[in-house]
LOGUKOL-221093 format. One record per residue (C-alpha): residue number from 1; x, y, z. Coordinates in Angstrom, 2 decimals. Each point is the difference from the previous one (the first is absolute). Example, Ala and Ser with C-alpha at 12.3 -4.5 7.8 and 13.67 -1.06 7.14 Angstrom:
BEGIN
   bakol         u         v         w
       1     12.30     -4.50      7.80
       2      1.37      3.44     -0.66
// end
This chain:
BEGIN
   bakol         u         v         w
       1     -0.01     -0.03      0.02
       2      1.35      3.49     -0.91
       3     -0.99      3.10      1.88
       4      0.35      3.53     -1.43
       5      1.30      2.79      2.15
       6     -3.34      1.77     -0.32
       7     -1.99     -2.90      1.45
       8      2.33     -1.47      2.64
       9     -0.59      1.32      3.51
      10      1.17     -1.44      3.37
      11     -0.55      1.60      3.36
      12      3.34      0.64      1.67
      13      0.83     -1.36      3.45
      14     -0.42      2.56      2.77
      15      3.10      1.74      1.23
      16     -0.10     -1.79      3.26
      17      0.76     -3.24     -1.74
      18      3.25      1.22     -1.53
      19      2.82     -2.34      0.87
      20      3.67      0.54      0.13
      21      0.40     -0.68     -3.75
      22     -0.33      2.45     -2.88
      23      0.67      0.09     -3.55
      24      0.52      2.04      1.92
      25     31.14      7.72     -7.93
      26      0.92     -3.63     -1.24
      27      0.34     -2.75      2.54
      28      1.42     -3.46     -0.37
      29     -2.31     -2.84      1.07
      30      0.50     -1.61      3.38
      31     -0.71     -3.71      0.35
      32     -1.81     -1.25      3.05
      33     -0.42     -3.44      1.45
      34     -2.33     -2.61     -1.43
      35     -3.31     -0.31      1.77
      36     -1.51     -3.46      0.44
      37     -3.64     -0.82     -0.69
      38     -2.18      0.32      3.10
      39     -3.24     -1.64     -0.95
      40     -1.42     -2.31     -2.66
      41     -3.52     -1.03     -0.83
      42     -1.43     -2.07     -2.79
      43     -3.53      0.68     -1.20
      44     -1.79     -2.58     -2.08
      45      0.21      1.03     -3.67
      46     -3.03      0.40     -2.22
      47     -0.75      1.57     -3.37
      48     -3.65      0.58      0.64
      49     -1.18      3.61     -0.44
      50     -1.04      2.10      2.98
      51      1.20     -2.69      2.38
      52      1.55      0.67      3.38
      53      3.02     -2.28      0.51
      54      0.37     -1.17      3.57
      55      3.45      0.14      1.55
      56      1.46     -2.88      1.98
      57      2.94      0.40      2.35
      58      3.29     -1.82     -0.52
      59      2.66     -0.63      2.62
      60      2.67     -0.58     -2.67
      61      1.29      2.90     -2.05
      62     -0.21     -0.59     -3.70
      63      2.72      0.79     -2.46
      64      0.27      3.73     -0.83
      65     -2.49      0.61     -2.86
      66      2.00      1.71     -2.68
      67      0.90     -0.47     -3.64
      68      2.95     -2.24     -0.92
      69      3.56      0.94      0.73
      70      0.46      0.59     -3.71
      71     -2.42      2.94      0.16
      72      0.54      1.59      3.40
      73     -2.60      2.54      1.13
      74      0.95      3.41      1.27
      75     -2.65      2.23      1.56
      76      0.19      3.73      0.69
      77     -1.63      0.93      3.31
      78     -0.59      3.39      1.67
      79      0.57      0.08      3.78
      80     -2.48      2.78      0.91
      81      1.14      0.61      3.58
      82      3.53      0.68     -1.08
      83      1.83      1.53     -3.02
      84      0.97     -2.91     -2.18
      85     -1.03     -2.43     -2.69
      86      1.14     -3.57      0.07
      87      0.94     -2.46     -2.71
      88     -1.39     -3.20      1.42
      89      0.43     -3.68     -0.75
      90     -3.37     -1.43      1.18
      91      1.34     -3.54      0.11
      92      2.82      0.63      2.50
      93     -1.14      3.29      1.56
      94      3.31      1.62     -0.87
      95     -0.25      3.70     -0.82
      96      2.10      2.93     -1.12
      97     -0.87      3.45      1.37
      98      0.16      3.23     -2.04
      99     -0.83      3.35      1.54
     100     -2.60      1.77     -2.21
     101     -1.69      2.64      2.21
     102     -2.13      0.10      3.12
     103     -3.29     -1.82      0.20
     104      0.14     -1.73     -3.39
     105     -3.42     -0.93     -1.35
     106     -0.19     -1.50     -3.51
     107      2.28     -1.33     -2.77
     108     -0.18      0.19     -3.78
     109      2.50     -1.74     -2.23
     110      1.06      1.53     -3.31
     111      2.24     -1.02     -2.89
     112      3.78      0.08     -0.02
     113      0.46     -1.30      3.56
     114     -1.86      2.86      1.54
     115     -2.54      0.04      2.83
     116     -1.75      2.88      1.70
     117     -1.15      0.21      3.68
     118     -2.47      2.52      1.42
     119      1.15      1.18      3.40
     120     -0.92      2.81      2.44
     121      2.94      2.02     -1.36
     122     -0.16     -0.47     -3.78
     123      0.27     -2.64     -2.71
     124      3.04     -2.20      0.31
     125      1.58     -1.13     -3.24
     126      1.65     -3.40      0.26
     127      2.47     -1.91     -2.15
     128     -1.21     -3.56      0.63
     129      3.04     -1.57     -1.57
     130      2.62      1.92      2.04
     131     -2.36      0.19      3.01
     132      0.64      3.69      0.51
     133     -2.20      3.09      0.37
     134      0.73      2.38     -2.88
     135     -2.15      2.95      1.17
     136     -2.68      1.11      2.40
     137     -2.20      2.39     -1.89
     138     -2.00      2.37      2.18
     139     -3.68      0.61     -0.61
     140     -1.31      3.30     -1.38
     141     -2.44      0.10      2.94
     142      1.22      1.03      3.42
     143     -0.41     -3.27      1.93
     144      1.63      1.40      3.16
     145      2.23     -1.89      2.40
     146      0.03     -3.72     -0.72
     147     -2.27     -2.07      2.21
     148     -1.17     -3.57      0.32
     149     -3.38     -1.66      0.21
     150     -3.11     -0.31     -2.12
     151     -0.73      3.69     -0.25
     152      3.55      1.29     -0.63
     153      0.32      2.48     -2.86
     154      1.97     -1.01     -3.09
     155     -0.03     -2.52     -2.77
     156     -2.44     -2.88     -0.07
     157     -0.98     -1.85     -3.19
     158      2.61      0.02     -2.83
     159      0.15     -1.24     -3.57
     160      2.36      0.16     -3.00
     161     -1.17      0.87     -3.54
     162      0.12     -2.94     -2.43
     163      2.93      1.65     -1.87
     164      1.86      0.67      3.26
     165      0.33      3.73     -0.63
     166     -2.19      1.17      2.89
     167     -0.86     -0.98      3.53
     168     -3.34      0.97      1.55
     169     -0.33      0.26      3.74
     170     -2.97      0.80      2.12
     171      0.97      2.50      2.75
     172     -2.21      0.38      3.08
     173      0.18      3.31      1.92
     174     -1.17      0.96      3.49
     175     -3.42      1.56     -0.10
     176     -1.49     -2.50     -2.38
     177      1.47      1.19     -3.31
     178      1.77     -2.31     -2.43
     179      1.62      0.30     -3.41
     180      1.56     -2.17     -2.68
     181      3.53      1.07     -0.77
     182      1.96     -0.85     -3.13
     183      3.67     -0.93      0.02
     184      2.15      0.15     -3.18
     185      2.20     -3.04      0.32
     186      2.79      1.51     -2.20
     187      0.13      3.41      1.68
     188     -0.86     -1.38      3.44
     189     -2.20      2.96      0.82
     190     -3.71      0.47      0.62
     191     -1.52      1.62     -3.11
     192     -3.70      0.48      0.97
     193     -2.84     -0.88      2.22
     194     -3.80     -0.49     -0.03
     195     -2.45      0.09      2.93
     196     -1.47     -3.41      0.86
     197     -2.26     -1.41      2.69
     198      1.04     -0.44      3.61
     199      2.70     -2.57      0.86
     200      0.97     -1.59     -3.25
     201      0.81     -3.51      1.22
     202      0.69     -1.31     -3.50
     203      1.00      1.36     -3.36
     204     -0.27     -2.02     -3.20
     205      0.32      0.88     -3.71
     206     -2.10     -0.85     -3.04
     207      1.48     -2.66     -2.26
     208      0.99      2.61     -2.64
     209      1.35      2.46      2.59
     210     -2.32      2.83     -1.04
     211     -1.79      0.17      3.34
     212      0.94     -0.53      3.62
     213     -2.44     -1.03      2.69
     214      0.21      1.09      3.64
     215     -1.94     -2.25      2.39
     216     -1.33      2.57      2.49
     217     -0.46     -1.94      3.23
     218     -1.69      2.76      2.06
     219     -1.71      1.56     -3.02
     220     -1.90     -3.13     -0.96
     221      1.04      0.80     -3.53
     222      2.42     -0.68     -2.79
     223      1.66      2.96     -1.70
     224      0.84     -0.51     -3.67
     225      2.94      2.28     -0.84
     226      1.27      1.11     -3.38
     227      3.67      0.34      0.79
     228      0.84      1.87     -3.18
     229     -2.57      2.75      0.40
     230     -0.08     -0.13      3.84
     231     -3.77     -0.46      0.17
     232     -2.01     -2.33      2.22
     233     -3.47     -1.54     -0.04
     234     -1.73     -1.22      3.17
     235     -1.65     -3.40     -0.41
     236     -2.36     -1.29      2.68
     237      0.90     -3.34      1.56
     238     -2.26     -0.46      3.02
     239     -2.14     -3.15     -0.53
     240     -1.06     -0.03      3.62
     241     -0.30      3.71      0.50
     242      2.43      2.48      1.57
     243      0.95     -0.19      3.62
     244      1.57     -2.66      2.24
     245      2.27     -2.73     -1.16
     246     -1.45     -0.56     -3.51
     247      2.85      1.78     -1.70
     248      2.15     -0.71     -3.10
     249      3.55     -1.06      0.84
     250      1.91     -1.60     -2.87
     251     -0.76     -0.74     -3.59
     252      1.14     -2.14     -2.94
     253     -0.44      0.74     -3.74
     254     -1.52     -2.88     -1.93
     255      1.07     -0.83     -3.61
     256     -3.10      1.92     -1.31
     257      1.06      3.16      1.86
     258     -2.62     -0.14      2.71
     259      1.01      0.46      3.60
     260     -0.72     -2.71      2.61
     261     -0.60      1.29      3.57
     262     -1.18     -2.37      2.78
     263     -2.09      1.18      2.92
     264     -0.44     -1.85      3.30
     265     -0.07     -3.42     -1.54
     266     -3.54      0.95     -1.09
     267      0.40      1.55     -3.40
     268      2.50      0.51     -2.81
     269     -0.32      3.31     -1.85
     270      0.76     -0.40     -3.69
     271      0.55      3.59     -1.10
     272      0.15      1.24     -3.58
     273      2.21      3.08      0.31
     274     -1.04      1.34     -3.42
     275     -3.69      0.31      0.83
     276      0.37      0.14      3.81
     277     -2.71     -2.67      0.42
     278      0.47     -3.29      1.92
     279     -1.73     -3.20      0.98
     280      0.46     -1.83      3.28
     281      0.59     -3.78     -0.08
     282     -0.79     -1.94      3.16
     283      2.90     -1.13      2.24
     284     -0.43     -2.40      2.94
     285      3.18      0.50      2.05
     286     -1.78      2.13      2.61
     287      3.28      1.67      1.06
     288      1.43      3.54     -0.10
     289      1.97     -0.13     -3.24
     290      3.33      1.81     -0.62
     291      2.82     -0.88     -2.44
     292     -0.43     -1.59     -3.38
     293      2.10     -1.32     -2.78
     294     -0.51     -1.87     -3.27
     295      1.73     -3.33     -0.68
     296      2.61      0.25     -2.73
     297     -2.43     -1.30     -2.61
     298     -2.55      2.62      0.91
     299     -2.74     -2.59      0.53
     300     -0.37      0.09      3.79
     301     -0.20      2.78      2.55
     302      1.41     -0.60      3.48
     303     -1.82      2.01      2.66
     304      1.23      0.35      3.64
     305     -2.67      0.12      2.72
     306      1.04      1.10      3.49
     307     -3.12     -0.97      1.92
     308     -3.16      1.58      1.41
     309     -0.68      3.76     -0.31
     310     -3.20      1.82     -0.81
     311     -2.34     -2.17     -2.02
     312      2.64     -2.76     -0.33
     313     -0.26     -2.44      2.93
     314      2.35     -2.91     -1.04
     315      3.56     -0.89      0.74
     316      3.29      0.65     -1.95
     317      0.21     -1.77     -3.31
     318      1.47      0.03     -3.50
     319     -2.45     -0.05     -2.96
     320      1.15     -1.30     -3.41
     321     -2.54      1.37     -2.53
     322     -0.37     -0.86     -3.68
     323     -0.11      3.36     -1.64
     324     -2.36     -1.09     -2.73
     325     -2.39     -2.37      1.64
     326      0.26      1.45      3.53
     327      0.21     -3.42      1.62
     328      1.90     -0.04      3.28
     329      2.29     -2.24      2.01
     330      0.53      1.18      3.54
     331      2.87     -0.93      2.32
     332     -0.37      0.84      3.75
     333      2.98      1.71      1.57
     334      1.17     -0.03      3.60
     335      0.90      3.69      0.05
     336     -0.75      3.37     -1.59
     337      1.96      1.15     -3.06
     338      0.16      3.14     -2.18
     339      1.62     -0.70     -3.37
     340      0.66     -2.94     -2.28
     341      2.34     -0.99     -2.87
     342      0.39     -3.21     -1.95
     343      2.98     -2.03     -1.19
     344      0.88      0.18     -3.71
     345     -1.73     -3.34     -0.64
     346     -3.13      1.04      1.88
     347      0.17     -2.85      2.46
     348      0.87      1.90      3.18
     349     -1.48      2.99      1.67
     350      1.97      2.25      2.37
     351     -1.98      1.99      2.56
     352      1.29      2.75      2.26
     353     -1.04      0.37      3.66
     354      0.32      3.76      0.39
     355     -3.65      1.02     -0.06
     356     -0.32      3.80     -0.30
     357     -2.47      0.77      2.67
     358      0.87      0.57      3.62
     359      2.79     -2.58      0.29
     360     -2.44     -2.88     -0.39
     361      2.38     -2.04     -2.15
     362      3.13     -1.93      0.84
     363      3.70     -0.27     -0.81
     364      0.07     -2.73     -2.64
     365     -1.24     -1.49     -3.23
     366     -1.93     -3.02     -1.12
     367      0.69     -2.16     -3.02
     368     -2.97     -1.79     -1.54
     369      0.31     -2.88     -2.48
     370     -2.90      0.73     -2.26
     371     -0.15     -3.54     -1.37
     372     -0.35     -1.70      3.40
     373     -0.99      2.74      2.49
     374      3.09     -0.67      2.16
     375      1.06      3.10      1.95
     376      3.24      0.93      1.71
     377      0.67      2.99      2.20
     378      3.36      1.56      0.77
     379      1.10      3.04      1.92
     380      1.16      3.23     -1.64
     381      0.89      3.19      1.87
     382     -1.35      3.52     -0.12
     383     -3.57     -0.61     -1.21
     384      0.29     -1.19     -3.59
     385     -2.64      1.75     -2.09
     386      0.31     -0.18     -3.76
     387      1.51     -3.00     -1.89
     388      0.90     -0.26     -3.68
     389      1.68     -2.77     -1.94
     390      3.43      1.14     -1.38
     391     -0.21     -1.00     -3.66
     392      3.39      1.30     -1.20
     393      2.43     -2.10      2.09
// end
């Protein structure tokens, strides 16, 4: 059944029911010690759509779920309560630290061994091959003294244009204002900005690079930005009304150019950015949903759910959603998580424990084998927040 945004209405949970969750110069790397797995569980696998997969405990740790040694996996992780990004081997837990800037939020990888990190101070430009910071480019906006926490000013969502010439970063400012700033990757300067909705948790680009989309968490909107003419269009994205926890968080762009935005494990907004119209496909996870990513083949959307909040009353889980048929497979999780990345072969999912709101997360990550449902947790310091697969090893 498909609901349109004009017809779908759900009464929000009273404020008294709100829980502790919410949507919500160059330095050489420093190796740290390997961290051993701390917990393993093995859910019973199933391929049935919209099926909750029960977890069963195991007293024996399984082998580290990771691709073969011939194709080692390296993840880039932001440590949001410090000032560094790590290059992480999820199989061994070994990591290399690289200072990028205070309170790093999100990562976007570009071509030519470059990656970009949004921080409270500016955009860090990283050489991923040499593992060095090339620059820290300040924002055009006055973000003030760097701070930490969910409501700190500075960069949030970040994306690289398909041709690698520009980086787009959502910048949140005290007082509720936000703007999308544009970084020229050759000049390493900010060249323009456009107002967007409040607290741009995520930034994604159209497939052809002609538009940029700011996911406006506290605005209950998506702002479609023309980065060449510095103009923006506000698109409504509030399938359950405005107010409370029913907010947009993160988005993925499907092969047809439509944006996919999950809400509360109750509905997936499929937004046509050209017309501004959307439909809402039913979801059954019943959990406050945060980070998303597409599998490498673009056929499945992974959605992180942190647990109950507002109209969502369920527990943490990971939804694997077919982007064309909207069938679901749901894996229960033992803890809350914020963001997710997949291995190059699409078999493993890597989830971060650093939930943005009010220190409700934990210092670690979980690896999920998507073929079996096996999960493995391991510790990771300083509140890991964003995670991206390094594709240019």
